[in-house]
C-alpha positions as CSV (number, residue, x, y, z in Angstrom):
1,M,120.3,88.0,166.6
2,K,123.1,90.6,166.6
3,S,126.8,90.6,167.3
4,R,127.5,92.3,170.5
5,P,130.2,95.0,170.3
6,V,132.1,96.7,173.0
7,E,132.6,100.4,172.1
8,A,134.5,101.7,169.0
9,D,133.3,100.9,165.4
10,G,135.4,98.9,163.1
11,E,135.2,99.2,159.3
12,S,132.9,96.2,158.9
13,G,130.2,97.5,161.1
14,Q,131.1,95.2,163.9
15,R,132.2,96.7,167.1
16,I,135.7,96.0,168.5
17,L,137.3,96.8,171.7
18,P,139.0,100.2,172.2
19,A,142.5,98.6,172.9
20,A,142.2,96.6,169.6
21,A,141.0,99.5,167.8
22,K,144.0,101.6,169.1
23,A,146.4,98.9,168.1
24,E,145.0,98.9,164.6
25,E,145.0,102.7,164.4
26,S,148.8,102.9,165.6
27,G,149.9,100.0,163.3
28,G,150.5,97.8,166.2
29,P,150.1,93.9,165.7
30,V,146.8,92.1,166.5
31,K,147.8,88.8,168.1
32,F,144.7,86.7,167.3
33,R,141.2,87.1,166.1
34,A,138.8,85.8,169.0
35,L,135.1,85.1,168.7
36,L,133.3,85.1,172.2
37,V,129.9,83.5,172.5
38,D,127.7,83.8,175.6
39,D,124.1,84.6,176.0
40,E,125.1,87.2,178.7
41,E,126.4,90.4,177.4
42,A,128.2,91.4,180.5
43,I,130.3,88.3,180.2
44,C,131.1,88.9,176.6
45,A,132.2,92.5,177.4
46,L,134.4,91.4,180.4
47,L,136.1,88.7,178.3
48,S,136.5,91.3,175.4
49,H,137.9,94.0,177.5
50,R,140.7,91.7,179.0
51,L,141.8,90.1,175.9
52,A,141.8,93.2,173.9
53,R,144.4,94.5,176.4
54,E,146.6,91.5,175.3
55,G,146.3,92.6,171.6
56,Y,143.4,90.1,170.6
57,Q,140.8,91.4,168.1
58,C,137.4,90.4,169.7
59,R,134.0,89.9,168.3
60,T,131.1,88.9,170.4
61,C,127.7,87.4,169.8
62,Q,124.9,85.8,172.1
63,S,124.0,82.6,170.4
64,A,125.7,79.5,168.6
65,S,123.8,80.2,165.4
66,E,125.0,83.7,165.2
67,A,128.5,82.5,166.0
68,L,128.5,80.2,162.8
69,E,127.2,83.1,160.7
70,L,130.2,85.2,161.7
71,M,132.7,82.5,161.1
72,K,131.3,82.3,157.5
73,Q,132.1,86.0,157.1
74,G,135.6,86.0,158.5
75,E,138.4,83.9,160.0
76,F,139.0,83.3,163.6
77,D,142.0,81.9,165.5
78,V,140.0,81.0,168.8
79,V,136.4,80.7,169.8
80,I,135.3,80.9,173.6
81,S,131.9,79.6,174.0
82,D,129.5,79.2,177.1
83,L,128.1,75.6,177.2
84,R,124.7,76.4,178.2
85,M,122.9,78.8,175.9
86,P,119.2,79.0,174.6
87,G,118.7,77.2,171.2
88,M,121.9,75.5,170.0
89,S,124.1,74.5,173.0
90,G,127.9,75.3,173.4
91,M,128.5,71.5,173.0
92,E,126.7,71.4,169.5
93,L,128.6,74.6,168.4
94,L,131.9,72.9,169.3
95,R,131.0,69.8,167.1
96,K,130.1,72.0,164.2
97,V,133.2,74.1,164.6
98,R,135.5,71.1,164.9
99,A,133.8,69.6,161.6
100,Q,133.9,72.9,159.6
101,Y,136.9,74.8,161.0
102,P,139.2,72.0,162.3
103,R,142.2,74.6,162.6
104,V,140.3,76.9,165.0
105,T,141.2,76.6,168.7
106,F,137.9,76.1,170.9
107,L,137.6,76.7,174.6
108,V,134.5,76.3,176.7
109,A,133.3,78.3,179.6
110,T,131.3,76.4,182.3
111,G,130.2,76.9,185.9
112,E,131.8,75.1,188.7
113,G,128.9,72.6,188.9
114,D,129.4,71.7,185.1
115,V,133.2,70.6,185.5
116,R,132.1,67.2,184.1
117,V,130.5,68.7,181.2
118,G,133.8,70.7,180.7
119,I,135.7,67.6,180.4
120,E,133.4,66.0,178.1
121,A,133.8,69.0,175.9
122,M,137.5,68.4,175.9
123,K,137.1,64.8,174.7
124,E,135.0,66.3,171.9
125,G,137.9,68.4,170.8
126,A,137.9,71.5,173.0
127,A,141.4,72.7,173.9
128,D,140.5,73.6,177.5
129,Y,137.6,74.7,179.7
130,L,137.2,77.9,181.6
131,L,135.4,78.1,185.0
132,K,133.0,80.8,185.9
133,P,133.3,83.3,187.5
134,F,136.3,84.0,185.4
135,Q,139.7,84.6,186.9
136,M,140.9,86.7,184.1
137,E,144.5,86.3,184.4
138,A,143.8,82.5,184.4
139,V,141.7,82.9,181.2
140,V,144.5,84.9,179.4
141,V,147.0,82.1,180.2
142,S,144.6,79.4,179.2
143,V,143.8,80.9,175.9
144,A,147.5,81.6,175.3
145,R,148.4,78.1,176.1
146,A,145.7,76.7,173.9
147,L,146.7,78.8,170.9
148,E,150.2,77.8,171.4
149,N,149.3,74.2,171.5
150,Q,147.4,74.5,168.2
151,R,150.5,76.3,166.7
152,L,152.7,73.4,167.7
153,S,150.2,71.0,166.4
154,R,150.2,72.7,163.1
155,E,154.0,72.7,163.0
156,I,154.1,69.1,163.6
157,E,151.5,68.5,161.0
158,E,153.4,70.5,158.4
159,Y,156.7,68.6,159.4
160,R,154.8,65.4,159.0
161,K,153.7,66.6,155.5
162,N,157.0,67.6,154.6
163,L,158.6,64.4,155.9
164,E,156.2,62.4,153.7
165,K,157.0,64.5,150.8
166,M,160.8,63.8,151.3
167,V,160.0,60.0,151.8
168,E,158.0,60.1,148.6
169,Q,160.7,61.8,146.7
170,R,163.3,59.5,148.0
171,T,161.2,56.6,147.2
172,K,160.8,57.7,143.5
173,Q,164.6,58.4,143.3
174,L,165.1,54.8,144.8
175,Q,162.7,53.3,142.4
176,A,164.3,55.2,139.3
177,A,167.8,53.8,140.5
178,T,166.3,50.3,140.8
179,K,164.9,50.7,137.3
180,R,168.4,51.5,136.1
181,I,170.0,48.6,137.8
182,E,167.3,46.3,136.5
183,S,168.2,47.6,133.1
184,T,171.7,46.7,133.6
185,Y,170.9,43.4,134.8
186,D,169.0,42.7,131.6
187,E,171.9,43.9,129.5
188,T,174.0,41.4,131.3
189,L,171.3,38.7,130.7
190,E,171.6,39.6,127.0
191,A,175.4,39.3,127.0
192,L,175.2,35.7,128.5
193,G,172.6,34.6,126.1
194,A,174.4,36.0,123.3
195,A,177.5,34.1,124.4
196,L,175.5,31.0,124.5
197,D,174.2,31.7,120.8
198,L,177.7,31.9,119.7
199,R,178.3,28.4,120.9
200,D,175.3,26.8,119.2
201,T,173.9,28.6,116.2
202,E,171.5,25.9,115.3
203,T,169.3,26.8,118.2
204,E,169.5,30.6,117.9
205,G,166.5,32.5,119.0
206,H,165.4,29.2,121.1
207,S,166.0,30.8,124.5
208,R,164.3,34.0,123.7
209,R,161.2,32.2,122.3
210,V,161.1,29.7,125.3
211,S,161.4,32.8,127.6
212,R,158.3,34.4,125.9
213,Y,156.3,31.2,125.9
214,C,157.0,30.7,129.8
215,L,155.7,34.1,130.4
216,E,152.4,33.7,128.4
217,I,151.7,30.4,130.4
218,A,152.8,32.0,133.8
219,R,150.5,34.9,133.3
220,A,147.7,32.7,132.4
221,M,148.2,30.8,135.6
222,G,148.1,34.1,137.7
223,L,151.7,34.2,139.0
224,S,153.0,37.3,140.7
225,P,155.1,39.9,138.9
226,E,158.3,38.7,140.9
227,Q,157.8,35.1,139.8
228,L,157.4,36.4,136.2
229,R,160.5,38.1,136.4
230,Q,162.4,35.0,137.7
231,I,160.8,32.8,135.3
232,A,161.7,35.1,132.4
233,R,165.4,35.1,133.5
234,G,165.7,31.4,134.4
235,S,164.0,30.3,131.3
236,Y,166.2,32.6,129.0
237,L,169.4,31.2,130.6
238,H,168.1,27.7,131.0
239,D,171.0,26.2,128.7
240,I,173.8,28.7,129.9
241,G,175.7,25.8,131.4
242,K,176.3,24.3,127.9
243,I,179.2,26.9,127.8
244,G,181.1,24.3,129.9
245,I,180.4,21.4,127.5
246,P,183.1,20.6,124.9
247,D,182.3,21.5,121.4
248,S,183.0,18.0,120.2
249,I,179.9,17.0,122.3
250,L,177.9,20.1,122.1
251,L,178.0,20.3,118.3
252,K,178.1,16.6,117.5
253,P,175.9,15.9,114.4
254,G,175.2,12.3,115.3
255,K,173.8,10.6,118.5
256,L,175.9,10.8,121.7
257,T,177.4,7.9,123.4
258,D,176.2,7.0,127.0
259,E,179.4,8.8,128.3
260,E,178.9,11.9,126.1
261,A,175.3,12.1,127.2
262,A,176.4,12.0,130.8
263,I,178.6,14.9,130.3
264,M,175.9,16.8,128.3
265,Q,173.7,16.3,131.2
266,T,176.1,18.2,133.6
267,H,175.1,21.5,131.7
268,A,172.2,21.9,134.3
269,R,174.5,21.8,137.3
270,I,177.2,23.9,135.4
271,G,174.5,26.5,134.7
272,Y,173.3,26.5,138.2
273,D,176.8,26.9,139.7
274,L,177.5,29.7,137.4
275,V,174.2,31.8,137.8
276,S,173.7,31.2,141.5
277,R,176.7,33.1,142.2
278,I,175.0,36.3,140.8
279,A,172.9,37.7,143.4
280,F,170.1,39.3,141.2
281,L,169.9,35.9,139.3
282,A,170.1,33.5,142.2
283,P,166.2,32.9,142.4
284,A,166.3,32.2,138.7
285,A,169.0,29.6,139.1
286,E,166.5,27.1,140.4
287,I,164.8,26.9,137.0
288,I,168.3,26.4,135.4
289,L,169.1,23.5,137.7
290,T,165.7,21.8,137.4
291,H,164.8,22.5,133.7
292,Q,165.4,18.9,132.7
293,E,163.4,17.2,135.4
294,R,160.2,15.3,134.4
295,Y,157.0,15.4,136.3
296,E,156.9,11.6,136.9
297,G,160.6,11.7,138.3
298,T,162.7,10.3,135.6
299,G,164.6,13.5,134.6
300,Y,167.8,14.8,135.9
301,P,169.8,16.0,137.8
302,Q,168.0,15.3,141.0
303,G,165.1,13.1,139.8
304,L,162.4,15.4,141.3
305,V,158.8,14.3,141.2
306,G,155.7,16.3,140.8
307,E,155.6,19.5,142.8
308,E,159.0,19.1,144.1
309,I,160.0,20.5,140.7
310,P,159.8,24.4,140.9
311,I,156.7,25.7,139.2
312,G,158.9,27.8,136.8
313,A,160.6,24.7,135.6
314,R,157.2,22.7,135.2
315,I,156.2,25.7,133.0
316,F,159.5,25.6,131.2
317,A,159.1,22.0,130.2
318,I,156.1,22.6,128.2
319,A,157.4,25.8,126.6
320,D,160.7,24.1,125.7
321,T,159.0,21.1,124.0
322,L,156.6,23.5,122.1
323,D,159.7,25.4,120.7
324,A,161.7,22.3,120.0
325,M,158.8,20.7,118.0
326,T,157.9,23.8,116.0
327,S,161.4,24.7,115.1
328,D,163.5,23.4,112.1
329,R,166.2,21.0,113.0
330,P,169.0,19.6,110.8
331,Y,167.2,16.2,110.8
332,R,163.6,17.5,110.1
333,R,161.4,20.3,109.5
334,A,159.3,22.2,112.0
335,L,156.1,20.4,113.0
336,P,152.8,22.5,113.1
337,F,151.7,23.8,116.5
338,S,148.8,21.2,116.4
339,A,151.2,18.3,116.6
340,A,153.0,20.0,119.6
341,Y,149.5,20.4,121.4
342,E,148.8,16.7,120.8
343,E,152.2,15.5,122.2
344,I,152.0,17.8,125.2
345,Q,148.5,16.6,126.0
346,R,149.6,13.0,125.6
347,E,152.5,13.5,127.9
348,A,150.3,15.1,130.7
349,D,151.2,13.5,134.1
350,R,154.2,11.9,132.9
351,Q,156.6,14.5,131.4
352,F,154.4,17.4,132.3
353,D,152.4,18.8,135.1
354,P,148.7,18.1,134.1
355,K,147.7,21.5,135.9
356,V,150.0,23.5,133.7
357,V,149.0,21.3,130.7
358,K,145.4,22.4,131.1
359,V,146.3,26.1,131.2
360,F,148.4,25.8,128.1
361,L,145.9,24.1,126.1
362,E,143.4,26.8,126.7
363,I,145.8,29.3,125.3
364,P,145.1,29.8,121.4
365,Q,147.7,28.5,119.0
366,Q,147.7,31.7,117.3
367,T,149.4,33.2,120.5
368,W,152.5,31.1,119.8
369,E,152.7,32.0,116.2
370,R,152.5,35.7,117.0
371,I,155.2,35.3,119.6
372,R,157.4,33.6,117.2
373,M,157.1,36.3,114.6
374,E,157.7,38.8,117.3
375,V,160.8,37.2,118.5
376,A,162.2,37.0,114.9
377,G,161.7,40.7,114.6
378,L,163.4,41.4,118.2
379,R,166.3,39.4,117.2
380,R,166.9,41.4,114.0
381,M,166.6,44.6,116.1
382,G,168.9,43.2,118.8
383,E,166.4,44.2,121.6
384,T,167.0,43.1,125.2
385,P,165.0,40.1,126.5
386,G,163.8,39.1,130.0
387,D,161.5,41.8,130.7
388,P,158.0,40.4,131.7
389,Q,156.3,43.6,130.5
390,A,157.5,43.1,127.0
391,A,155.5,40.0,126.2
């Protein structure tokens, strides 16, 4: 097969129309590059002549397979193809061009009896269909309209891509700002925890260790990142309400009277009232309020039973007991982790949620020893707690 030129030779050896050749020689602009495909040479010549007058650079060929070869060799803006041709049909050519050259505008030419076929071609992606015999002015208008629609589609696509880039950029900026805010939150958290340590130096480091223990159990239970974040904050601030307890009771070396014990128990409600007013800590406040509840319902301040207790507080109950038993106290030395394991297992279904106990017992004891050593190092360095990623 060979491409069908219409007079005047171009540099590539393909023949182009005299009008297009003159436009190139005079330095005039060429509107678009058009590929015309029809097994009748006269039709190709007719279309080429008229489109060249409008500034199009036209190339012609008599088969779909030759058209595909020409498209490999050079770029085209528009293809006009007959539907009925020997060998590969115009419909097949349309599908291949749409797949390989999606930015090329494709119009089909069909006889009056093939209008339905033309409509089917448009469903396949053709921009328009041209009826034979051609009304040349209508052809020029149809081609120009199809190319303009393609241009608008490209502009819309570019606008969409630019918009997506802008949204992505703004999202990154928002995420960076959120990280800065969260960093400020954790600094606030550190300040609140430091204020508590100043009140009760005997338990210094307790809140930090318990927070880390809670995170270890929560991760093993498969809780979400947001749940981890709130558990970290709530467990770290669980005793913040003790700021409102008089020193005479908080620091009393001996056993508390019933009246003093009742006052001490108010620290859960005091802490909740204090923290729940801080927007970013409000979800964590539930742990502060319920951290002294017991699974069988004998805890305080609400006497909640079983799963009425938030999952964060049920996890905290085990972490708190673990740290209390394995830490030095004025009245005794720290117990080994094995003793804490036995006690926690014994209290399953009474003080502790048995499901959480099961997960806890599956975590190696060396994990808790490692966390205790890490927290001791962090406290010396003054590092900020409360970050679920830190554990």
